[in-house]
N, C-alpha and C positions, 0 to 999 in steps of 0.2 A: 469187622472188629469182633474179637472173641468176647464171650460172655463175661469173663472176669474183668477185662479191660473196660468194657462198657459199664459194669457195675462200679468200678473204681472211679470212673469219670463222674458218674451220678453221685457217688459219695462225696467227691470234691465239691460238686455243685451244691449239695445239701449243706456241707460245712460252710461254704462261702456265703450262703444265704442265712446262716444263723444257727450253727450247731452250738447251742447255749446250754449251760448247766441247768439241771432241774427243770427241763422243759417237758417232762412226761405229761403233766396235766394240760399243758397248752395244746397238745395234740388232740385232746378230746373235748376241749371247751371252745366254743365260738367266741369271737371278740364281742365285747359288750358295746351296744350302740350308745352313743353319747346321751340320748334322751332317757335311756333306761339303765345307765351305768350304775346308779345307786341301787336299783332293784335286783340286778344280776350279779352273781359272784364274779370276781375278776379272774381272768385266766392266769396261769402261772407266769406267763410272760409279762402280763400287766403288773402282777405282784412284784416280780423281780426287778423290772426296769421301767415300768410305765411312768413313774413320777420323774425320772431323770431323762429317759429316752422314749417318749410315748410313740414316736413314729416307728422305732425299731421294734417295740412291743407289738404294735399293730401289724407290721410286716411279718413278724414271727407268727402271729396268730393267723393272719389271712393268707399269706403267701406260702410260708414254709409248711405249717401244719394244715392250713385250710386248702392248699392246692397241691404242693409237691408231694406230701405224704399221702394224699388221697388219689393220686394218679394210678390208674389200673395196670399200667405196664409192668410194675413191680409190686409184689405183695408187701404188706407192712413188715412181714417177717424178713424178707430179703432186704428191704430198706434198713431195718434195724441191724442186720448182720453187716451190711456195707458201712453203715455209719459207725458201728463199733470198731470195725477194722480201720477206718480212716482216723478215728480218734486215738486208737492205739499207735498208729503210725506217726501221728502228729504229736504224740505225748500230751494229750489234753485230759488229765485225770479228773478234773472237776466235771467236764461234760461227759466223760466216759461213765461216771457213776450213774447219772440219770439214764443214759442210753443203755447201759447193761440192764437196769431194771425194766426199761421199756422193751428191750429185746426179749426178756423173759415173758412179759405180758403178750408179746407178739408171737410167741411160740418157739423161740430159740432156746434150746436146752442149756443147762449149765455145762454139760460135757462139750457141746458144740462151741460155746463161748471160750472154754478153756483150750480147746483145740485150736481155735482161731488165734488166741494169744500165743500159743506155742508155735504155730505156723509163722506168725508175724515176727517172732524173735529173729528169724533168719532173713527177713526182708526189711524189717523196720528198725531192728536193733535190739540187742539184749536188754539194755536198760529200759527201753520202752515196754518190753514184755514184762520185766520184773515189776515195774510200776503198775502195770495193768493187773497183774496177779494180786497185788495188795488191794487195789480198788475192788476187784472181783470178789475177793475174800470178804470184804466188808459188806458188799451188796448181797452176796449169797447168804451170809449169816443173818441179815435183816429179814430175809424172806422165809 
C-alpha cells in the first residue's frame, strides 16, 4: 500500500475514534482518576462532553490521544496533516479549527496547510476547500 493511501486510512481511523472539536488540550492532558478528579484539571474532552457522555470523553483521552496519537509509527506532525486533510474532505469545520491549531503546534507550517487545502479542492470538492480557507484564516489570525 502506498504511503498516501496508508496515511488516509489512518486518518479515517482517527476520525472514527473521535475527531472532535477543540480537542487540542486533550492530547496533552491525561484523564483524571476518579479519586483525584477534583484535584486535577479536567481535560478538554472532559470539559466538552464529560457531563453528558463521560465514556466518550474517557475514550477520547485514553484511546485517541493517550494511545493513537502517541504511537511511534507516525509523527504527531504527520498525524496532524492527515487529520486536517480528512477533516477538509469530510467538511468538518468545527473540528478542523482545533486541528489546524494543533497542526501548527506539531510543526506543520501555514504554507503547508494552505497547500493541503488547495490540493484537496481537486479531490474533496471546491466548497470544502473554500470552507477550509475561511476556518484557516480565523485560526492563523489568532496565532
